[in-house]
Phi, psi and omega in degrees: 000133177279127183273122169270167179299321181296314179297316181299312182295324177297319178294321178296318180296321178295323182285318191244359181054239180253012182286338187216144182232134174277118182249349176260159180285130177286123182239011181132154185296334183267002183261154177299157183211139175262133177227163184220137169238191186290349181260338181162187182262139180232153179238123177264140179291332177221139179298329182297335181297333181294336179272356185249328179204156179277124182290160181209208188297333183297334180247014179292142177293322176234097185294326181294313178297318180300314179297315181297326176292324174297316181295319178298326180289319184274312184225076182301330180293333176277315181301328182290340186252004179231149175229121182293137176237006169225167186268149175292129176248298177220163184300326184263356177276125184295145175244165175258137180225144170274137170231174182291345179258346181149182182279135178235159176234126184201151183277150178302321182292330176293318179294318180289348174267000176095011180277120181273135178301145178213192185298333179292337178259006181288142176289319177237098187293323181294317178295320179299313181293321177301314180293326175299313183292321177297326178289315181296324184250039185296339180267009182235155181267049179267152166236170186218145171242116183273112180266328179207142178264005177292117188292322189260343181234349184277171178224160172219169176256124172267127180260106183267138179294343180261312187256359179076213185281124181233126178283136183211143181282153189295322177300318184293317184290329179282355177272357174094015185286335182071210181288119182293339178280329175284321190250070185287339180243048186293138170236149185294118179273093180229027183238127176251133184231153169233123183230157171255123181252132185226135173232188180291339187246348184201165178212132183202178181244154180217143172244157180182179176236151181195203177213163179269138176279177182300329181276002178092351180280154178279126186307317185293338182295333178303319183294321181291323178294323179295333178277357175095017181258143167270151189242129172241116182285125176269308179209145171228131180236133177256135180242159183284343181210160176297323180303310180296322181295313181290328177298315180292318179299319180297320178298316181291324179296328177294329181290332184252000189300330180269359181224040179294134174263130179256109181297155180289326183245077185222141179301137182297330183266008183259144172278149189265311189051035181255151182207169182263174188298332183295343177261354187301312183297320178298316180297312182299318182291345181256010177270000000 
């Protein structure tokens, strides 16, 4: 049977429904053809191949874009934190990606299996760990000397503006303790809170991280009471580590950075992380 364009397109629709679209002009079964699915554009060497198998990344015009679209579909939280800086070759061939902590190398199939890049996949582990610590302690004037990237047995030097260079083990520093000489009564900060603060002259919301004292109260709430605010707890979330807690707080701070509310009775040297009620629902929905 001689295939007309109409017959060919009807067969394609029956086979693929709306999963695939023919975007090139059909010129015969033996001629090349461009098709498109939700991940990208593909080129078949012969139009007849479309009736035999569903095309994929192997015939994509831009394999890197096609792969990244697949990753966004499966694991958007991973796709959002990496940018490819090398081209896709094969599923098991490692690629290079930029992350906020440094360049990592990992295979596409590992990413499509849900494996998130970390320091073990970093090209320069010391630089990666340094950037992690600067991110975790972004509100402090610390510097760091990375002596070992071994998380459980290694050590690094924390350079404190008050006490100078202080040796600290890697597990401890990633728990959020900061300078051990400054923080002699350290408790693990793994609690994220959203509160409503009210005084005689104003009312607003605040997010932050802290820890619970022995009596069950949140340590940071003491500071707000001293400033004359009453506290209404909106939400409290507990995380397994300081890293996860600061990661979530940073994400929420990005949502309010252009709409920061500055309270009337607030220390000049303090960051606010305060916002008004119109942002409350957005914040809650992103936790």
